Backbone as XML, in Angstrom:
<?xml version="1.0"?>
<chain id="A" units="angstrom">
  <residue number="1" name="MET">
    <atom name="N" x="146.094" y="111.767" z="138.564"/>
    <atom name="CA" x="145.620" y="112.696" z="137.567"/>
    <atom name="C" x="145.684" y="112.087" z="136.167"/>
  </residue>
  <residue number="2" name="LYS">
    <atom name="N" x="146.791" y="111.393" z="135.825"/>
    <atom name="CA" x="146.932" y="110.766" z="134.514"/>
    <atom name="C" x="145.870" y="109.690" z="134.317"/>
  </residue>
  <residue number="3" name="LYS">
    <atom name="N" x="145.595" y="108.947" z="135.396"/>
    <atom name="CA" x="144.593" y="107.879" z="135.312"/>
    <atom name="C" x="143.216" y="108.479" z="135.030"/>
  </residue>
  <residue number="4" name="LEU">
    <atom name="N" x="142.875" y="109.560" z="135.688"/>
    <atom name="CA" x="141.596" y="110.230" z="135.479"/>
    <atom name="C" x="141.498" y="110.767" z="134.048"/>
  </residue>
  <residue number="5" name="LEU">
    <atom name="N" x="142.568" y="111.344" z="133.547"/>
    <atom name="CA" x="142.597" y="111.860" z="132.177"/>
    <atom name="C" x="142.400" y="110.727" z="131.167"/>
  </residue>
  <residue number="6" name="LYS">
    <atom name="N" x="143.043" y="109.590" z="131.388"/>
    <atom name="CA" x="142.891" y="108.432" z="130.502"/>
    <atom name="C" x="141.448" y="107.933" z="130.517"/>
  </residue>
  <residue number="7" name="GLU">
    <atom name="N" x="140.841" y="107.894" z="131.688"/>
    <atom name="CA" x="139.460" y="107.435" z="131.789"/>
    <atom name="C" x="138.511" y="108.382" z="131.071"/>
  </residue>
  <residue number="8" name="ILE">
    <atom name="N" x="138.745" y="109.680" z="131.195"/>
    <atom name="CA" x="137.908" y="110.660" z="130.506"/>
    <atom name="C" x="138.048" y="110.516" z="128.993"/>
  </residue>
  <residue number="9" name="ILE">
    <atom name="N" x="139.259" y="110.370" z="128.516"/>
    <atom name="CA" x="139.497" y="110.187" z="127.074"/>
    <atom name="C" x="138.838" y="108.902" z="126.596"/>
  </residue>
  <residue number="10" name="PHE">
    <atom name="N" x="138.971" y="107.849" z="127.370"/>
    <atom name="CA" x="138.353" y="106.567" z="127.018"/>
    <atom name="C" x="136.838" y="106.721" z="126.900"/>
  </residue>
  <residue number="11" name="LEU">
    <atom name="N" x="136.204" y="107.380" z="127.863"/>
    <atom name="CA" x="134.756" y="107.575" z="127.839"/>
    <atom name="C" x="134.318" y="108.444" z="126.665"/>
  </residue>
  <residue number="12" name="LEU">
    <atom name="N" x="135.102" y="109.467" z="126.351"/>
    <atom name="CA" x="134.778" y="110.311" z="125.196"/>
    <atom name="C" x="134.839" y="109.508" z="123.893"/>
  </residue>
  <residue number="13" name="VAL">
    <atom name="N" x="135.890" y="108.755" z="123.718"/>
    <atom name="CA" x="136.048" y="107.932" z="122.515"/>
    <atom name="C" x="134.919" y="106.908" z="122.430"/>
  </residue>
  <residue number="14" name="LEU">
    <atom name="N" x="134.607" y="106.275" z="123.531"/>
    <atom name="CA" x="133.529" y="105.285" z="123.566"/>
    <atom name="C" x="132.192" y="105.921" z="123.207"/>
  </residue>
  <residue number="15" name="SER">
    <atom name="N" x="131.904" y="107.089" z="123.734"/>
    <atom name="CA" x="130.633" y="107.751" z="123.427"/>
    <atom name="C" x="130.555" y="108.146" z="121.958"/>
  </residue>
  <residue number="16" name="ILE">
    <atom name="N" x="131.669" y="108.561" z="121.377"/>
    <atom name="CA" x="131.692" y="108.904" z="119.948"/>
    <atom name="C" x="131.439" y="107.665" z="119.109"/>
  </residue>
  <residue number="17" name="ILE">
    <atom name="N" x="132.058" y="106.558" z="119.444"/>
    <atom name="CA" x="131.864" y="105.312" z="118.703"/>
    <atom name="C" x="130.411" y="104.874" z="118.782"/>
  </residue>
  <residue number="18" name="ILE">
    <atom name="N" x="129.819" y="104.932" z="119.956"/>
    <atom name="CA" x="128.425" y="104.532" z="120.120"/>
    <atom name="C" x="127.506" y="105.444" z="119.316"/>
  </residue>
  <residue number="19" name="GLU">
    <atom name="N" x="127.755" y="106.743" z="119.342"/>
    <atom name="CA" x="126.928" y="107.699" z="118.611"/>
    <atom name="C" x="127.025" y="107.476" z="117.109"/>
  </residue>
  <residue number="20" name="VAL">
    <atom name="N" x="128.222" y="107.275" z="116.593"/>
    <atom name="CA" x="128.414" y="107.054" z="115.155"/>
    <atom name="C" x="127.735" y="105.768" z="114.721"/>
  </residue>
  <residue number="21" name="SER">
    <atom name="N" x="127.884" y="104.694" z="115.494"/>
    <atom name="CA" x="127.274" y="103.429" z="115.090"/>
    <atom name="C" x="125.763" y="103.500" z="115.147"/>
  </residue>
  <residue number="22" name="SER">
    <atom name="N" x="125.196" y="104.242" z="116.078"/>
    <atom name="CA" x="123.742" y="104.345" z="116.143"/>
    <atom name="C" x="123.195" y="105.213" z="115.020"/>
  </residue>
  <residue number="23" name="CYS">
    <atom name="N" x="123.936" y="106.186" z="114.557"/>
    <atom name="CA" x="123.478" y="107.055" z="113.475"/>
    <atom name="C" x="123.550" y="106.376" z="112.122"/>
  </residue>
  <residue number="24" name="SER">
    <atom name="N" x="124.432" y="105.431" z="111.948"/>
    <atom name="CA" x="124.631" y="104.818" z="110.639"/>
    <atom name="C" x="123.633" y="103.709" z="110.350"/>
  </residue>
  <residue number="25" name="SER">
    <atom name="N" x="122.812" y="103.349" z="111.309"/>
    <atom name="CA" x="121.869" y="102.260" z="111.084"/>
    <atom name="C" x="120.466" y="102.818" z="110.859"/>
  </residue>
  <residue number="26" name="ALA">
    <atom name="N" x="120.282" y="103.513" z="109.741"/>
    <atom name="CA" x="118.991" y="104.113" z="109.410"/>
    <atom name="C" x="117.982" y="103.017" z="109.097"/>
  </residue>
  <residue number="27" name="HIS">
    <atom name="N" x="116.760" y="103.228" z="109.537"/>
    <atom name="CA" x="115.686" y="102.279" z="109.264"/>
    <atom name="C" x="114.981" y="102.668" z="107.972"/>
  </residue>
  <residue number="28" name="HIS">
    <atom name="N" x="114.696" y="101.673" z="107.143"/>
    <atom name="CA" x="113.965" y="101.898" z="105.904"/>
    <atom name="C" x="112.622" y="101.175" z="105.991"/>
  </residue>
  <residue number="29" name="ALA">
    <atom name="N" x="111.565" y="101.857" z="105.635"/>
    <atom name="CA" x="110.257" y="101.216" z="105.559"/>
    <atom name="C" x="110.307" y="100.141" z="104.481"/>
  </residue>
  <residue number="30" name="ASN">
    <atom name="N" x="109.579" y="99.066" z="104.662"/>
    <atom name="CA" x="109.525" y="98.007" z="103.656"/>
    <atom name="C" x="108.946" y="98.579" z="102.362"/>
  </residue>
  <residue number="31" name="GLY">
    <atom name="N" x="109.594" y="98.268" z="101.241"/>
    <atom name="CA" x="109.113" y="98.757" z="99.952"/>
    <atom name="C" x="110.204" y="98.770" z="98.897"/>
  </residue>
  <residue number="32" name="TRP">
    <atom name="N" x="109.954" y="99.505" z="97.835"/>
    <atom name="CA" x="110.858" y="99.588" z="96.680"/>
    <atom name="C" x="111.711" y="100.850" z="96.753"/>
  </residue>
  <residue number="33" name="TYR">
    <atom name="N" x="113.032" y="100.673" z="96.516"/>
    <atom name="CA" x="114.005" y="101.766" z="96.611"/>
    <atom name="C" x="114.973" y="101.709" z="95.429"/>
  </residue>
  <residue number="34" name="PRO">
    <atom name="N" x="115.569" y="102.858" z="95.050"/>
    <atom name="CA" x="116.692" y="102.821" z="94.112"/>
    <atom name="C" x="117.862" y="102.119" z="94.805"/>
  </residue>
  <residue number="35" name="VAL">
    <atom name="N" x="118.551" y="101.256" z="94.064"/>
    <atom name="CA" x="119.645" y="100.477" z="94.633"/>
    <atom name="C" x="120.880" y="100.623" z="93.755"/>
  </residue>
  <residue number="36" name="ALA">
    <atom name="N" x="122.029" y="100.813" z="94.396"/>
    <atom name="CA" x="123.298" y="100.967" z="93.684"/>
    <atom name="C" x="123.913" y="99.607" z="93.365"/>
  </residue>
  <residue number="37" name="ASP">
    <atom name="N" x="124.718" y="99.571" z="92.319"/>
    <atom name="CA" x="125.477" y="98.366" z="91.990"/>
    <atom name="C" x="126.677" y="98.231" z="92.921"/>
  </residue>
  <residue number="38" name="ILE">
    <atom name="N" x="127.338" y="99.375" z="93.168"/>
    <atom name="CA" x="128.533" y="99.369" z="94.016"/>
    <atom name="C" x="128.386" y="100.472" z="95.050"/>
  </residue>
  <residue number="39" name="PRO">
    <atom name="N" x="128.520" y="100.240" z="96.333"/>
    <atom name="CA" x="128.623" y="98.899" z="96.898"/>
    <atom name="C" x="127.323" y="98.132" z="96.668"/>
  </residue>
  <residue number="40" name="GLU">
    <atom name="N" x="127.462" y="96.842" z="96.539"/>
    <atom name="CA" x="126.343" y="95.987" z="96.150"/>
    <atom name="C" x="125.137" y="96.164" z="97.059"/>
  </residue>
  <residue number="41" name="ASN">
    <atom name="N" x="123.992" y="96.372" z="96.425"/>
    <atom name="CA" x="122.691" y="96.474" z="97.089"/>
    <atom name="C" x="122.594" y="97.597" z="98.124"/>
  </residue>
  <residue number="42" name="MET">
    <atom name="N" x="123.332" y="98.682" z="97.910"/>
    <atom name="CA" x="123.210" y="99.825" z="98.805"/>
    <atom name="C" x="122.000" y="100.655" z="98.385"/>
  </residue>
  <residue number="43" name="ILE">
    <atom name="N" x="121.138" y="100.977" z="99.339"/>
    <atom name="CA" x="119.968" y="101.798" z="99.062"/>
    <atom name="C" x="120.439" y="103.221" z="98.795"/>
  </residue>
  <residue number="44" name="GLU">
    <atom name="N" x="120.012" y="103.777" z="97.642"/>
    <atom name="CA" x="120.524" y="105.073" z="97.201"/>
    <atom name="C" x="119.684" y="106.274" z="97.621"/>
  </residue>
  <residue number="45" name="GLY">
    <atom name="N" x="118.434" y="106.082" z="97.892"/>
    <atom name="CA" x="117.614" y="107.259" z="98.172"/>
    <atom name="C" x="116.332" y="106.910" z="98.887"/>
  </residue>
  <residue number="46" name="LYS">
    <atom name="N" x="115.352" y="107.772" z="98.702"/>
    <atom name="CA" x="114.055" y="107.602" z="99.347"/>
    <atom name="C" x="113.240" y="106.519" z="98.646"/>
  </residue>
  <residue number="47" name="ALA">
    <atom name="N" x="112.244" y="106.022" z="99.357"/>
    <atom name="CA" x="111.383" y="104.966" z="98.821"/>
    <atom name="C" x="110.650" y="105.440" z="97.566"/>
  </residue>
  <residue number="48" name="ILE">
    <atom name="N" x="110.601" y="104.561" z="96.592"/>
    <atom name="CA" x="109.770" y="104.795" z="95.414"/>
    <atom name="C" x="108.322" y="104.479" z="95.790"/>
  </residue>
  <residue number="49" name="ALA">
    <atom name="N" x="108.139" y="103.369" z="96.491"/>
    <atom name="CA" x="106.827" y="102.953" z="96.981"/>
    <atom name="C" x="107.033" y="102.071" z="98.201"/>
  </residue>
  <residue number="50" name="THR">
    <atom name="N" x="106.283" y="102.329" z="99.249"/>
    <atom name="CA" x="106.361" y="101.470" z="100.433"/>
    <atom name="C" x="105.201" y="100.481" z="100.396"/>
  </residue>
  <residue number="51" name="THR">
    <atom name="N" x="105.238" y="99.524" z="101.289"/>
    <atom name="CA" x="104.179" y="98.513" z="101.313"/>
    <atom name="C" x="102.812" y="99.134" z="101.619"/>
  </residue>
  <residue number="52" name="LYS">
    <atom name="N" x="102.794" y="100.311" z="102.211"/>
    <atom name="CA" x="101.520" y="101.013" z="102.446"/>
    <atom name="C" x="100.892" y="101.463" z="101.135"/>
  </residue>
  <residue number="53" name="ASP">
    <atom name="N" x="101.705" y="101.539" z="100.081"/>
    <atom name="CA" x="101.222" y="101.958" z="98.762"/>
    <atom name="C" x="100.712" y="100.785" z="97.926"/>
  </residue>
  <residue number="54" name="PHE">
    <atom name="N" x="100.796" y="99.558" z="98.443"/>
    <atom name="CA" x="100.370" y="98.375" z="97.697"/>
    <atom name="C" x="98.846" y="98.243" z="97.777"/>
  </residue>
  <residue number="55" name="GLU">
    <atom name="N" x="98.218" y="98.087" z="96.620"/>
    <atom name="CA" x="96.767" y="97.886" z="96.560"/>
    <atom name="C" x="96.416" y="96.408" z="96.676"/>
  </residue>
  <residue number="56" name="ILE">
    <atom name="N" x="97.088" y="95.591" z="95.883"/>
    <atom name="CA" x="96.796" y="94.159" z="95.817"/>
    <atom name="C" x="98.102" y="93.385" z="95.852"/>
  </residue>
  <residue number="57" name="CYS">
    <atom name="N" x="98.127" y="92.293" z="96.614"/>
    <atom name="CA" x="99.258" y="91.370" z="96.616"/>
    <atom name="C" x="98.719" y="89.950" z="96.712"/>
  </residue>
  <residue number="58" name="VAL">
    <atom name="N" x="99.216" y="89.083" z="95.841"/>
    <atom name="CA" x="98.806" y="87.679" z="95.870"/>
    <atom name="C" x="100.035" y="86.789" z="95.733"/>
  </residue>
  <residue number="59" name="LEU">
    <atom name="N" x="99.933" y="85.582" z="96.273"/>
    <atom name="CA" x="100.988" y="84.587" z="96.084"/>
    <atom name="C" x="100.726" y="83.869" z="94.772"/>
  </residue>
  <residue number="60" name="ASP">
    <atom name="N" x="101.775" y="83.598" z="94.030"/>
    <atom name="CA" x="101.625" y="82.960" z="92.725"/>
    <atom name="C" x="102.705" y="81.909" z="92.549"/>
  </residue>
  <residue number="61" name="SER">
    <atom name="N" x="102.294" y="80.717" z="92.166"/>
    <atom name="CA" x="103.261" y="79.657" z="91.843"/>
    <atom name="C" x="102.953" y="79.052" z="90.486"/>
  </residue>
  <residue number="62" name="THR">
    <atom name="N" x="102.145" y="79.747" z="89.695"/>
    <atom name="CA" x="101.715" y="79.245" z="88.395"/>
    <atom name="C" x="102.877" y="79.028" z="87.436"/>
  </residue>
  <residue number="63" name="TYR">
    <atom name="N" x="103.744" y="80.030" z="87.329"/>
    <atom name="CA" x="104.836" y="79.951" z="86.353"/>
    <atom name="C" x="106.065" y="79.242" z="86.901"/>
  </residue>
  <residue number="64" name="TYR">
    <atom name="N" x="106.213" y="79.218" z="88.191"/>
    <atom name="CA" x="107.377" y="78.611" z="88.828"/>
    <atom name="C" x="106.888" y="77.659" z="89.918"/>
  </residue>
  <residue number="65" name="PRO">
    <atom name="N" x="106.546" y="76.416" z="89.575"/>
    <atom name="CA" x="105.969" y="75.504" z="90.564"/>
    <atom name="C" x="106.872" y="75.246" z="91.774"/>
  </residue>
  <residue number="66" name="ASP">
    <atom name="N" x="108.168" y="75.333" z="91.609"/>
    <atom name="CA" x="109.075" y="75.080" z="92.723"/>
    <atom name="C" x="109.392" y="76.355" z="93.506"/>
  </residue>
  <residue number="67" name="MET">
    <atom name="N" x="108.828" y="77.499" z="93.074"/>
    <atom name="CA" x="109.102" y="78.774" z="93.731"/>
    <atom name="C" x="107.809" y="79.585" z="93.774"/>
  </residue>
  <residue number="68" name="ILE">
    <atom name="N" x="107.582" y="80.258" z="94.892"/>
    <atom name="CA" x="106.427" y="81.147" z="94.961"/>
    <atom name="C" x="106.903" y="82.591" z="94.849"/>
  </residue>
  <residue number="69" name="VAL">
    <atom name="N" x="106.062" y="83.393" z="94.242"/>
    <atom name="CA" x="106.362" y="84.811" z="94.097"/>
    <atom name="C" x="105.161" y="85.613" z="94.576"/>
  </residue>
  <residue number="70" name="ILE">
    <atom name="N" x="105.418" y="86.839" z="94.951"/>
    <atom name="CA" x="104.343" y="87.759" z="95.273"/>
    <atom name="C" x="104.157" y="88.655" z="94.060"/>
  </residue>
  <residue number="71" name="THR">
    <atom name="N" x="102.947" y="88.704" z="93.551"/>
    <atom name="CA" x="102.647" y="89.653" z="92.479"/>
    <atom name="C" x="101.749" y="90.726" z="93.081"/>
  </residue>
  <residue number="72" name="GLY">
    <atom name="N" x="101.949" y="91.947" z="92.644"/>
    <atom name="CA" x="101.172" y="93.016" z="93.236"/>
    <atom name="C" x="100.973" y="94.188" z="92.323"/>
  </residue>
  <residue number="73" name="LYS">
    <atom name="N" x="100.141" y="95.092" z="92.805"/>
    <atom name="CA" x="99.862" y="96.328" z="92.082"/>
    <atom name="C" x="99.771" y="97.452" z="93.098"/>
  </residue>
  <residue number="74" name="LEU">
    <atom name="N" x="100.263" y="98.608" z="92.703"/>
    <atom name="CA" x="100.222" y="99.791" z="93.560"/>
    <atom name="C" x="98.842" y="100.455" z="93.520"/>
  </residue>
  <residue number="75" name="LYS">
    <atom name="N" x="98.565" y="101.246" z="94.535"/>
    <atom name="CA" x="97.345" y="102.041" z="94.561"/>
    <atom name="C" x="97.375" y="103.018" z="93.397"/>
  </residue>
  <residue number="76" name="ASP">
    <atom name="N" x="96.190" y="103.369" z="92.900"/>
    <atom name="CA" x="96.085" y="104.229" z="91.715"/>
    <atom name="C" x="96.872" y="105.532" z="91.847"/>
  </residue>
  <residue number="77" name="ASP">
    <atom name="N" x="96.863" y="106.139" z="93.037"/>
    <atom name="CA" x="97.541" y="107.425" z="93.193"/>
    <atom name="C" x="99.060" y="107.301" z="93.240"/>
  </residue>
  <residue number="78" name="LYS">
    <atom name="N" x="99.610" y="106.068" z="93.216"/>
    <atom name="CA" x="101.059" y="105.853" z="93.235"/>
    <atom name="C" x="101.600" y="105.360" z="91.894"/>
  </residue>
  <residue number="79" name="ILE">
    <atom name="N" x="100.708" y="105.051" z="90.969"/>
    <atom name="CA" x="101.130" y="104.465" z="89.688"/>
    <atom name="C" x="101.991" y="105.426" z="88.871"/>
  </residue>
  <residue number="80" name="GLN">
    <atom name="N" x="101.634" y="106.700" z="88.834"/>
    <atom name="CA" x="102.420" y="107.674" z="88.058"/>
    <atom name="C" x="103.830" y="107.804" z="88.631"/>
  </residue>
  <residue number="81" name="LYS">
    <atom name="N" x="103.942" y="107.855" z="89.948"/>
    <atom name="CA" x="105.268" y="107.944" z="90.588"/>
    <atom name="C" x="106.090" y="106.706" z="90.239"/>
  </residue>
  <residue number="82" name="TRP">
    <atom name="N" x="105.472" y="105.522" z="90.258"/>
    <atom name="CA" x="106.133" y="104.265" z="89.907"/>
    <atom name="C" x="106.611" y="104.304" z="88.460"/>
  </residue>
  <residue number="83" name="ALA">
    <atom name="N" x="105.738" y="104.758" z="87.570"/>
    <atom name="CA" x="106.098" y="104.829" z="86.150"/>
    <atom name="C" x="107.281" y="105.776" z="85.935"/>
  </residue>
  <residue number="84" name="ASP">
    <atom name="N" x="107.218" y="106.947" z="86.550"/>
    <atom name="CA" x="108.315" y="107.915" z="86.410"/>
    <atom name="C" x="109.613" y="107.385" z="87.023"/>
  </residue>
  <residue number="85" name="ALA">
    <atom name="N" x="109.494" y="106.743" z="88.186"/>
    <atom name="CA" x="110.689" y="106.208" z="88.854"/>
    <atom name="C" x="111.316" y="105.076" z="88.048"/>
  </residue>
  <residue number="86" name="THR">
    <atom name="N" x="110.485" y="104.190" z="87.516"/>
    <atom name="CA" x="111.051" y="103.092" z="86.722"/>
    <atom name="C" x="111.680" y="103.622" z="85.433"/>
  </residue>
  <residue number="87" name="GLU">
    <atom name="N" x="111.086" y="104.641" z="84.839"/>
    <atom name="CA" x="111.681" y="105.232" z="83.637"/>
    <atom name="C" x="113.039" y="105.854" z="83.955"/>
  </residue>
  <residue number="88" name="SER">
    <atom name="N" x="113.135" y="106.538" z="85.090"/>
    <atom name="CA" x="114.407" y="107.178" z="85.440"/>
    <atom name="C" x="115.468" y="106.165" z="85.863"/>
  </residue>
  <residue number="89" name="ARG">
    <atom name="N" x="115.056" y="104.937" z="86.159"/>
    <atom name="CA" x="115.998" y="103.898" z="86.584"/>
    <atom name="C" x="116.308" y="102.902" z="85.468"/>
  </residue>
  <residue number="90" name="ILE">
    <atom name="N" x="115.909" y="103.163" z="84.248"/>
    <atom name="CA" x="116.218" y="102.247" z="83.141"/>
    <atom name="C" x="117.732" y="102.057" z="83.070"/>
  </residue>
  <residue number="91" name="GLY">
    <atom name="N" x="118.144" y="100.800" z="83.047"/>
    <atom name="CA" x="119.564" y="100.469" z="83.045"/>
    <atom name="C" x="120.165" y="100.428" z="84.442"/>
  </residue>
  <residue number="92" name="LYS">
    <atom name="N" x="119.374" y="100.797" z="85.429"/>
    <atom name="CA" x="119.814" y="100.774" z="86.827"/>
    <atom name="C" x="118.901" y="99.825" z="87.597"/>
  </residue>
  <residue number="93" name="ARG">
    <atom name="N" x="119.156" y="99.701" z="88.877"/>
    <atom name="CA" x="118.384" y="98.732" z="89.662"/>
    <atom name="C" x="117.467" y="99.409" z="90.679"/>
  </residue>
  <residue number="94" name="ILE">
    <atom name="N" x="116.363" y="98.732" z="90.938"/>
    <atom name="CA" x="115.521" y="99.063" z="92.078"/>
    <atom name="C" x="115.436" y="97.796" z="92.919"/>
  </residue>
  <residue number="95" name="GLY">
    <atom name="N" x="115.292" y="97.966" z="94.218"/>
    <atom name="CA" x="115.279" y="96.797" z="95.082"/>
    <atom name="C" x="114.095" y="96.794" z="96.021"/>
  </residue>
  <residue number="96" name="PHE">
    <atom name="N" x="113.632" y="95.592" z="96.317"/>
    <atom name="CA" x="112.604" y="95.461" z="97.343"/>
    <atom name="C" x="113.307" y="95.266" z="98.678"/>
  </residue>
  <residue number="97" name="VAL">
    <atom name="N" x="113.008" y="96.141" z="99.622"/>
    <atom name="CA" x="113.633" y="96.125" z="100.941"/>
    <atom name="C" x="112.622" y="95.615" z="101.958"/>
  </residue>
  <residue number="98" name="PHE">
    <atom name="N" x="113.061" y="94.639" z="102.751"/>
    <atom name="CA" x="112.233" y="94.075" z="103.823"/>
    <atom name="C" x="113.098" y="93.959" z="105.070"/>
  </residue>
  <residue number="99" name="LYS">
    <atom name="N" x="112.643" y="94.551" z="106.135"/>
    <atom name="CA" x="113.389" y="94.567" z="107.399"/>
    <atom name="C" x="114.823" y="95.067" z="107.182"/>
  </residue>
  <residue number="100" name="ASP">
    <atom name="N" x="114.950" y="96.150" z="106.435"/>
    <atom name="CA" x="116.223" y="96.825" z="106.168"/>
    <atom name="C" x="117.218" y="96.007" z="105.344"/>
  </residue>
  <residue number="101" name="SER">
    <atom name="N" x="116.748" y="94.957" z="104.673"/>
    <atom name="CA" x="117.611" y="94.156" z="103.796"/>
    <atom name="C" x="117.039" y="94.160" z="102.384"/>
  </residue>
  <residue number="102" name="VAL">
    <atom name="N" x="117.928" y="94.280" z="101.403"/>
    <atom name="CA" x="117.504" y="94.205" z="100.010"/>
    <atom name="C" x="117.272" y="92.737" z="99.675"/>
  </residue>
  <residue number="103" name="ILE">
    <atom name="N" x="116.035" y="92.392" z="99.381"/>
    <atom name="CA" x="115.646" y="91.008" z="99.095"/>
    <atom name="C" x="115.940" y="90.657" z="97.642"/>
  </residue>
  <residue number="104" name="MET">
    <atom name="N" x="115.649" y="91.584" z="96.759"/>
    <atom name="CA" x="115.913" y="91.401" z="95.330"/>
    <atom name="C" x="116.116" y="92.773" z="94.718"/>
  </residue>
  <residue number="105" name="ALA">
    <atom name="N" x="116.901" y="92.853" z="93.657"/>
    <atom name="CA" x="117.179" y="94.151" z="93.033"/>
    <atom name="C" x="117.376" y="93.979" z="91.531"/>
  </residue>
  <residue number="106" name="PRO">
    <atom name="N" x="116.270" y="93.872" z="90.807"/>
    <atom name="CA" x="116.381" y="93.703" z="89.352"/>
    <atom name="C" x="116.781" y="95.002" z="88.651"/>
  </residue>
  <residue number="107" name="THR">
    <atom name="N" x="117.375" y="94.848" z="87.488"/>
    <atom name="CA" x="117.679" y="95.984" z="86.627"/>
    <atom name="C" x="116.403" y="96.351" z="85.876"/>
  </residue>
  <residue number="108" name="VAL">
    <atom name="N" x="116.104" y="97.620" z="85.824"/>
    <atom name="CA" x="114.906" y="98.096" z="85.129"/>
    <atom name="C" x="115.223" y="98.207" z="83.644"/>
  </residue>
  <residue number="109" name="HIS">
    <atom name="N" x="114.344" y="97.643" z="82.815"/>
    <atom name="CA" x="114.566" y="97.659" z="81.370"/>
    <atom name="C" x="113.613" y="98.584" z="80.625"/>
  </residue>
  <residue number="110" name="CYS">
    <atom name="N" x="112.520" y="98.971" z="81.286"/>
    <atom name="CA" x="111.570" y="99.865" z="80.630"/>
    <atom name="C" x="110.679" y="100.537" z="81.669"/>
  </residue>
  <residue number="111" name="ARG">
    <atom name="N" x="109.990" y="101.555" z="81.240"/>
    <atom name="CA" x="109.012" y="102.240" z="82.086"/>
    <atom name="C" x="107.866" y="101.263" z="82.383"/>
  </residue>
  <residue number="112" name="ILE">
    <atom name="N" x="107.454" y="101.183" z="83.634"/>
    <atom name="CA" x="106.358" y="100.277" z="84.017"/>
    <atom name="C" x="105.154" y="101.141" z="84.379"/>
  </residue>
  <residue number="113" name="GLU">
    <atom name="N" x="104.245" y="101.276" z="83.432"/>
    <atom name="CA" x="103.097" y="102.165" z="83.601"/>
    <atom name="C" x="101.910" y="101.501" z="84.280"/>
  </residue>
  <residue number="114" name="SER">
    <atom name="N" x="101.943" y="100.195" z="84.423"/>
    <atom name="CA" x="100.800" y="99.469" z="84.988"/>
    <atom name="C" x="100.756" y="99.515" z="86.513"/>
  </residue>
  <residue number="115" name="GLY">
    <atom name="N" x="101.887" y="99.855" z="87.137"/>
    <atom name="CA" x="101.930" y="99.858" z="88.601"/>
    <atom name="C" x="102.104" y="98.476" z="89.198"/>
  </residue>
  <residue number="116" name="THR">
    <atom name="N" x="102.456" y="97.515" z="88.358"/>
    <atom name="CA" x="102.603" y="96.135" z="88.835"/>
    <atom name="C" x="104.052" y="95.819" z="89.176"/>
  </residue>
  <residue number="117" name="PHE">
    <atom name="N" x="104.215" y="94.772" z="89.985"/>
    <atom name="CA" x="105.545" y="94.333" z="90.394"/>
    <atom name="C" x="105.472" y="92.878" z="90.840"/>
  </residue>
  <residue number="118" name="THR">
    <atom name="N" x="106.640" y="92.246" z="90.934"/>
    <atom name="CA" x="106.743" y="90.922" z="91.548"/>
    <atom name="C" x="107.888" y="90.957" z="92.550"/>
  </residue>
  <residue number="119" name="ILE">
    <atom name="N" x="107.739" y="90.167" z="93.587"/>
    <atom name="CA" x="108.777" y="90.013" z="94.599"/>
    <atom name="C" x="109.083" y="88.530" z="94.662"/>
  </residue>
  <residue number="120" name="ASN">
    <atom name="N" x="110.351" y="88.172" z="94.466"/>
    <atom name="CA" x="110.688" y="86.751" z="94.510"/>
    <atom name="C" x="112.000" y="86.512" z="95.241"/>
  </residue>
  <residue number="121" name="SER">
    <atom name="N" x="112.141" y="85.281" z="95.658"/>
    <atom name="CA" x="113.351" y="84.828" z="96.337"/>
    <atom name="C" x="113.337" y="83.311" z="96.300"/>
  </residue>
  <residue number="122" name="ASN">
    <atom name="N" x="114.498" y="82.716" z="96.334"/>
    <atom name="CA" x="114.562" y="81.255" z="96.428"/>
    <atom name="C" x="114.155" y="80.763" z="97.811"/>
  </residue>
  <residue number="123" name="ASP">
    <atom name="N" x="114.072" y="81.665" z="98.758"/>
    <atom name="CA" x="113.718" y="81.345" z="100.137"/>
    <atom name="C" x="112.198" y="81.427" z="100.314"/>
  </residue>
  <residue number="124" name="ARG">
    <atom name="N" x="111.514" y="80.289" z="100.209"/>
    <atom name="CA" x="110.050" y="80.238" z="100.324"/>
    <atom name="C" x="109.570" y="80.813" z="101.658"/>
  </residue>
  <residue number="125" name="LYS">
    <atom name="N" x="110.295" y="80.476" z="102.715"/>
    <atom name="CA" x="109.899" y="80.943" z="104.047"/>
    <atom name="C" x="109.919" y="82.472" z="104.107"/>
  </residue>
  <residue number="126" name="LEU">
    <atom name="N" x="110.923" y="83.078" z="103.495"/>
    <atom name="CA" x="111.027" y="84.531" z="103.464"/>
    <atom name="C" x="109.868" y="85.151" z="102.686"/>
  </residue>
  <residue number="127" name="ILE">
    <atom name="N" x="109.555" y="84.588" z="101.530"/>
    <atom name="CA" x="108.446" y="85.099" z="100.725"/>
    <atom name="C" x="107.139" y="85.012" z="101.504"/>
  </residue>
  <residue number="128" name="LEU">
    <atom name="N" x="106.933" y="83.903" z="102.206"/>
    <atom name="CA" x="105.716" y="83.769" z="103.027"/>
    <atom name="C" x="105.697" y="84.782" z="104.171"/>
  </residue>
  <residue number="129" name="GLU">
    <atom name="N" x="106.851" y="85.042" z="104.766"/>
    <atom name="CA" x="106.947" y="86.047" z="105.834"/>
    <atom name="C" x="106.620" y="87.439" z="105.300"/>
  </residue>
  <residue number="130" name="ILE">
    <atom name="N" x="107.159" y="87.758" z="104.127"/>
    <atom name="CA" x="106.864" y="89.052" z="103.505"/>
    <atom name="C" x="105.365" y="89.150" z="103.200"/>
  </residue>
  <residue number="131" name="PHE">
    <atom name="N" x="104.803" y="88.101" z="102.611"/>
    <atom name="CA" x="103.385" y="88.115" z="102.263"/>
    <atom name="C" x="102.519" y="88.270" z="103.515"/>
  </residue>
  <residue number="132" name="ASP">
    <atom name="N" x="102.848" y="87.547" z="104.571"/>
    <atom name="CA" x="102.091" y="87.669" z="105.825"/>
    <atom name="C" x="102.165" y="89.085" z="106.378"/>
  </residue>
  <residue number="133" name="SER">
    <atom name="N" x="103.291" y="89.756" z="106.208"/>
    <atom name="CA" x="103.434" y="91.120" z="106.720"/>
    <atom name="C" x="102.577" y="92.109" z="105.911"/>
  </residue>
  <residue number="134" name="LEU">
    <atom name="N" x="102.240" y="91.757" z="104.686"/>
    <atom name="CA" x="101.446" y="92.632" z="103.831"/>
    <atom name="C" x="99.955" y="92.557" z="104.141"/>
  </residue>
  <residue number="135" name="ASN">
    <atom name="N" x="99.553" y="91.497" z="104.805"/>
    <atom name="CA" x="98.111" y="91.296" z="105.090"/>
    <atom name="C" x="97.776" y="91.568" z="106.527"/>
  </residue>
</chain>
């Protein structure tokens, strides 16, 4: 009887651990999100803009010959949301999330009314992977 009780308790604890770990791994669509400073690069809320909201994306190495960046612009119907979100994040960070990882998270210094953005990383292969996923 004691052995059966121990096995039942073990299975209950195991099922709780599995359930908790599966619930804590939320998936985020690729795109721009509010990001906290502490804990570092923690996504704070809903997407400001996902990659589905991108109108144009191009690879650019003009200003940084040893590094490539993605420059882009949001669709017209998302520009106002971007402008409002960047204004509300002045002094705070927004991050570009790709495959549930924060790739970069700059501090916002002003309202961005143009709907433009850049995505960069020292990892050329990663930037190319992100760009390929956008096309």
